[in-house]
C-alpha positions as CSV (number, residue, x, y, z in Angstrom):
1,M,-20.4,-2.8,-15.2
2,S,-20.7,-0.9,-12.0
3,A,-17.8,1.3,-11.0
4,W,-16.8,4.4,-9.0
5,R,-15.0,7.4,-10.5
6,V,-13.3,10.4,-8.9
7,E,-15.5,13.0,-10.6
8,R,-14.3,16.1,-8.8
9,P,-11.5,15.8,-6.2
10,G,-12.3,17.5,-2.9
11,P,-12.7,16.8,0.9
12,I,-14.1,13.3,1.5
13,A,-17.1,14.9,3.2
14,T,-18.1,16.3,-0.3
15,R,-18.3,12.7,-1.6
16,P,-15.8,13.1,-4.5
17,L,-16.5,9.5,-5.7
18,R,-19.5,9.0,-8.0
19,R,-21.0,5.6,-8.8
20,V,-21.4,5.1,-12.6
21,T,-22.1,2.4,-15.2
22,L,-19.3,1.8,-17.7
23,P,-18.7,-0.6,-20.5
24,I,-16.6,-3.6,-19.6
25,P,-13.1,-2.7,-20.8
26,E,-11.4,-4.5,-23.6
27,P,-7.8,-5.8,-23.0
28,A,-5.0,-4.6,-25.2
29,D,-2.8,-7.2,-26.9
30,D,-0.5,-7.4,-23.8
31,E,-3.3,-7.1,-21.2
32,V,-5.7,-9.4,-19.4
33,L,-9.3,-8.7,-18.5
34,I,-9.9,-9.4,-14.8
35,R,-13.2,-10.0,-13.1
36,V,-12.7,-8.2,-9.8
37,R,-13.4,-10.3,-6.7
38,A,-12.0,-7.9,-4.1
39,C,-10.1,-4.6,-3.9
40,A,-8.5,-3.1,-0.8
41,V,-8.9,0.5,0.0
42,C,-5.6,2.4,0.2
43,R,-4.8,5.8,1.7
44,T,-3.4,6.7,-1.8
45,D,-7.0,6.3,-3.1
46,L,-8.0,8.9,-0.4
47,H,-5.2,11.2,-1.5
48,L,-6.4,10.9,-5.1
49,A,-10.1,11.5,-4.2
50,E,-9.3,14.6,-2.1
51,G,-6.8,16.1,-4.6
52,D,-3.6,15.6,-2.6
53,L,-2.4,13.7,-5.6
54,P,-3.2,15.7,-8.8
55,P,-5.4,13.5,-11.1
56,H,-3.5,12.2,-14.1
57,R,-6.8,11.9,-16.1
58,P,-10.4,12.9,-15.5
59,G,-12.9,10.4,-14.1
60,T,-10.4,7.8,-13.0
61,V,-11.6,4.6,-11.3
62,P,-9.3,4.2,-8.2
63,G,-8.1,1.0,-6.6
64,H,-4.8,-0.7,-6.9
65,E,-5.0,-3.7,-4.6
66,V,-7.1,-5.9,-6.9
67,V,-7.8,-9.6,-6.6
68,G,-9.7,-11.2,-9.4
69,T,-10.0,-14.0,-11.9
70,V,-8.6,-13.8,-15.5
71,E,-11.7,-13.5,-17.8
72,R,-10.1,-12.9,-21.2
73,L,-6.6,-12.7,-22.7
74,G,-5.2,-10.1,-25.0
75,A,-4.0,-11.4,-28.4
76,G,-0.4,-11.5,-27.3
77,V,-0.8,-13.1,-23.9
78,S,-0.2,-16.7,-23.0
79,D,0.4,-16.4,-19.3
80,P,-1.5,-16.1,-17.0
81,V,-4.5,-18.1,-18.4
82,V,-8.2,-17.8,-18.2
83,G,-9.4,-18.8,-14.7
84,D,-6.2,-17.9,-12.8
85,R,-6.5,-15.9,-9.6
86,V,-4.2,-12.9,-10.0
87,G,-3.4,-9.7,-8.2
88,V,-3.0,-6.2,-9.6
89,A,-0.9,-3.7,-7.7
90,W,0.1,0.0,-7.9
91,L,2.9,-0.3,-10.5
92,R,1.2,-0.8,-13.8
93,R,3.9,-0.2,-16.5
94,T,7.5,1.0,-16.9
95,C,9.5,1.7,-20.1
96,G,12.0,-1.1,-19.5
97,T,14.8,0.8,-21.3
98,C,15.7,3.8,-19.1
99,R,18.8,3.7,-16.8
100,Y,16.6,3.1,-13.8
101,C,14.8,0.1,-15.4
102,R,18.2,-1.3,-16.6
103,R,19.7,-1.2,-13.1
104,G,16.7,-2.9,-11.4
105,A,15.1,0.3,-10.1
106,E,12.0,0.3,-12.2
107,N,10.1,2.0,-9.4
108,L,12.0,5.2,-10.4
109,C,11.2,5.0,-14.1
110,P,10.2,8.4,-15.4
111,G,7.8,6.7,-17.7
112,S,6.1,4.6,-15.0
113,R,2.3,4.3,-14.9
114,Y,0.1,3.4,-12.0
115,T,-3.1,1.5,-11.5
116,G,-6.0,3.7,-10.4
117,W,-4.1,6.9,-11.3
118,D,-3.0,6.6,-14.9
119,A,-5.5,3.9,-15.7
120,D,-8.8,2.7,-14.2
121,G,-8.4,0.4,-11.2
122,G,-10.3,-2.0,-9.0
123,Y,-13.3,0.0,-7.7
124,A,-15.3,-1.7,-10.4
125,E,-16.6,-5.1,-11.4
126,F,-13.9,-5.6,-14.1
127,C,-10.5,-4.1,-14.9
128,V,-7.7,-4.6,-17.3
129,A,-4.0,-4.9,-16.5
130,P,-0.7,-5.7,-18.4
131,A,-0.1,-9.4,-18.1
132,A,3.6,-8.8,-17.2
133,Y,2.6,-6.7,-14.1
134,V,0.0,-9.0,-12.5
135,Y,1.0,-11.3,-9.6
136,R,0.5,-15.0,-8.8
137,L,-1.1,-15.0,-5.4
138,P,-0.2,-17.2,-2.4
139,D,-2.6,-20.0,-1.5
140,G,-4.2,-20.1,1.9
141,Y,-5.4,-16.5,1.9
142,A,-9.0,-15.6,1.1
143,D,-9.6,-12.8,-1.5
144,D,-10.2,-10.1,1.2
145,E,-7.0,-11.2,3.0
146,V,-4.7,-11.2,0.0
147,A,-5.9,-7.9,-1.4
148,P,-4.2,-5.7,1.1
149,L,-0.9,-7.5,0.5
150,L,-0.8,-6.0,-3.0
151,C,0.0,-2.5,-1.8
152,A,-0.1,-2.2,2.0
153,G,2.0,-5.4,2.2
154,I,4.4,-4.7,-0.7
155,I,5.1,-1.1,0.1
156,G,5.5,-2.0,3.8
157,Y,8.0,-4.7,2.8
158,R,10.0,-2.2,0.6
159,A,10.0,0.4,3.5
160,L,11.3,-2.3,5.8
161,R,14.2,-3.0,3.5
162,R,14.8,0.7,2.9
163,C,15.1,1.4,6.7
164,E,18.0,-1.1,6.9
165,L,16.9,-2.7,10.1
166,P,19.8,-4.9,11.4
167,P,19.2,-8.5,12.4
168,G,17.5,-8.6,15.8
169,G,17.1,-4.8,15.7
170,R,14.7,-2.4,17.3
171,L,12.1,-1.0,14.9
172,G,9.7,1.9,15.4
173,V,6.4,1.9,13.4
174,Y,4.6,5.2,13.2
175,G,1.0,4.7,12.1
176,F,-0.5,1.2,12.2
177,G,-3.0,0.8,9.4
178,G,-2.9,-1.6,6.4
179,S,0.8,-1.3,5.8
180,G,1.9,-0.9,9.4
181,H,0.3,-4.0,10.7
182,L,1.8,-6.2,7.9
183,A,5.3,-4.7,8.0
184,A,5.4,-5.2,11.8
185,Q,4.6,-8.9,11.4
186,V,7.3,-9.4,8.9
187,A,9.8,-7.6,11.1
188,I,8.8,-9.7,14.2
189,A,9.0,-12.9,12.2
190,E,12.5,-12.0,11.2
191,G,13.5,-11.4,14.9
192,A,13.0,-7.7,15.4
193,T,11.6,-5.9,18.5
194,V,8.8,-3.6,17.3
195,H,7.5,-0.5,19.0
196,V,4.4,1.1,17.6
197,V,3.2,4.7,17.9
198,T,-0.4,5.4,16.7
199,R,-3.2,7.5,18.0
200,S,-5.8,4.8,17.4
201,R,-6.6,2.8,20.5
202,A,-7.9,-0.1,18.4
203,A,-4.6,-0.1,16.4
204,R,-2.6,-0.1,19.6
205,E,-4.5,-3.2,20.8
206,L,-4.0,-4.9,17.4
207,A,-0.2,-4.1,17.6
208,L,0.1,-5.7,20.9
209,S,-1.9,-8.7,19.9
210,L,0.5,-9.2,16.9
211,G,3.6,-9.2,19.1
212,A,4.7,-5.6,19.3
213,A,6.8,-4.9,22.4
214,S,5.0,-1.6,23.0
215,A,2.3,0.5,21.6
216,S,1.7,4.2,22.6
217,A,-0.3,7.1,21.4
218,D,2.6,9.5,21.4
219,G,5.9,10.2,23.0
220,P,9.2,8.4,22.4
221,P,9.5,4.6,22.3
222,P,10.8,3.0,25.5
223,E,14.3,2.4,24.0
224,P,16.4,3.9,21.2
225,L,15.5,2.6,17.7
226,D,17.8,1.0,15.1
227,A,15.3,1.9,12.4
228,A,11.9,3.4,12.0
229,I,9.1,3.6,9.3
230,L,6.7,6.4,9.1
231,F,3.4,5.2,7.5
232,A,1.2,8.1,8.8
233,P,1.2,10.9,6.2
234,V,2.0,13.4,8.9
235,G,5.2,15.5,8.5
236,T,5.2,16.7,12.1
237,L,6.1,13.1,13.1
238,V,9.4,13.2,11.2
239,P,11.4,15.1,13.9
240,P,10.4,12.9,16.9
241,A,10.9,9.8,14.8
242,L,14.4,10.9,13.9
243,A,15.1,11.9,17.5
244,A,14.1,8.4,18.6
245,L,16.8,6.8,16.4
246,D,20.0,5.4,17.9
247,R,23.3,6.3,16.3
248,G,23.4,5.2,12.6
249,G,19.6,4.6,12.5
250,T,17.4,5.2,9.4
251,L,13.9,6.6,9.1
252,A,12.0,5.5,6.0
253,I,9.0,7.5,5.0
254,A,6.6,5.1,3.2
255,G,3.8,7.3,2.0
256,I,3.3,8.8,-1.5
257,H,2.0,12.0,0.2
258,L,3.2,13.7,3.3
259,T,2.3,17.0,5.0
260,D,5.1,19.5,5.5
261,I,8.0,18.6,7.6
262,P,8.9,21.1,10.3
263,P,12.5,22.4,10.5
264,L,15.1,19.9,11.7
265,H,17.8,20.5,14.3
266,Y,21.0,19.0,13.0
267,A,22.4,17.8,16.4
268,E,19.1,16.4,17.6
269,H,17.7,14.8,14.4
270,L,20.5,14.0,12.0
271,F,23.9,14.0,13.6
272,Q,25.6,10.7,14.5
273,E,24.8,9.4,11.0
274,R,21.0,9.2,11.4
275,R,19.5,8.9,7.9
276,L,16.2,10.0,6.4
277,C,14.9,8.4,3.2
278,S,11.7,8.1,1.1
279,V,10.1,5.1,-0.4
280,T,8.9,5.4,-4.0
281,A,6.4,2.8,-5.3
282,N,8.0,-0.7,-5.6
283,T,9.5,-2.9,-8.2
284,R,7.9,-6.1,-9.4
285,E,10.7,-8.0,-7.7
286,D,9.7,-6.4,-4.3
287,G,6.2,-7.8,-4.9
288,R,7.4,-11.2,-5.8
289,Q,9.7,-11.4,-2.8
290,F,7.0,-10.2,-0.4
291,L,4.3,-12.6,-1.7
292,D,6.8,-15.4,-1.5
293,L,7.4,-14.4,2.2
294,A,3.7,-14.4,2.7
295,R,3.5,-18.0,1.4
296,R,6.2,-19.1,3.9
297,H,5.0,-17.0,6.9
298,R,1.2,-16.9,7.4
299,L,0.4,-13.2,8.1
300,R,-2.7,-12.1,10.0
301,V,-4.5,-9.6,7.9
302,S,-7.0,-7.5,9.7
303,V,-9.8,-6.5,7.3
304,T,-13.2,-4.8,7.3
305,G,-15.4,-5.7,4.4
306,Y,-17.7,-3.4,2.4
307,P,-19.8,-4.2,-0.7
308,L,-18.6,-2.4,-3.8
309,A,-21.8,-0.3,-3.6
310,E,-20.4,1.3,-0.4
311,A,-16.9,2.3,-1.7
312,D,-17.5,6.0,-0.8
313,T,-18.4,5.0,2.7
314,A,-15.3,2.8,3.0
315,L,-13.1,5.7,1.9
316,A,-14.8,8.1,4.4
317,D,-14.3,5.5,7.2
318,L,-10.6,5.3,6.2
319,A,-10.3,9.1,6.5
320,A,-11.9,9.0,10.0
321,E,-10.0,5.9,11.1
322,R,-13.2,4.0,11.9
323,F,-11.6,0.5,11.4
324,R,-8.3,-1.1,12.1
325,G,-6.2,-2.8,9.5
326,A,-7.5,-2.5,5.9
327,A,-10.9,-2.0,4.3
328,V,-11.7,-4.3,1.4
329,L,-14.4,-3.9,-1.3
330,H,-16.2,-7.0,-2.5
331,S,-17.7,-7.2,-6.0
332,T,-21.2,-8.6,-6.4
333,T,-20.1,-10.4,-9.7
334,A,-17.3,-12.4,-8.0
């Protein structure tokens, strides 16, 4: 099969991805073999390729927003079945026995493993995944539309819950890529007023078309915020986002990687019970809840398609912000 590997992490201009031919993987007893139909391109893939995330293994195939068809079952798998359309997301395995798993916080499991980081992902024509960690996908979405829901959508949903936006509240969204444009739609559907801050003109236009009350390149939103989510991996945005919060507001940082945060001033950024929290991966329950919401509320998913053969170009375009929404790779074997 054709696939892309991170051969030598480095700046995207050095083309750290290399296209290779690999054997089609064999599913373990608890896994399924999936023929990849689409795989969205995530900023986490870029962090892995550039070395912001230390590689967990050499030559990993990235990609963790995978849509495909079950091709073969491991010996111990009865569900899903061959032919089912399924999704593979970032969280790949957890131990199931630690105190975090037992209390429903499997995203914090010290033994957790991740698709496209600890095991090969979806920048390939086939991949394997544990059957207990694949998702049933909502009808009514094409493959390229549903692929970004599997990370951008799920992590945006978790960030939205972590920022504790009150009913009818005012939400700030900093950065408006794959996650931002989906989380904003969920918030608007639930009655929130959304203000977007993004340097991309195309993203600002998209935000307004999706129902955002305002979209600016910089500066504070036009009113105090009850909650905010930082999707851009830019630590210098943390102080102004905190300063924009009303009393008791929460800023959730959604990325797995963030540049350094400048010093905070207590009175300006944290006093009056403003809160700052991070978002770490997601639980499978987050994924199920979000995909059920996507069934009930048709989301507009902005995508730019690339053939699998141009995965390195898609990643470079993501780094340069040459598209709005999400990039999605299409396999020629689908």
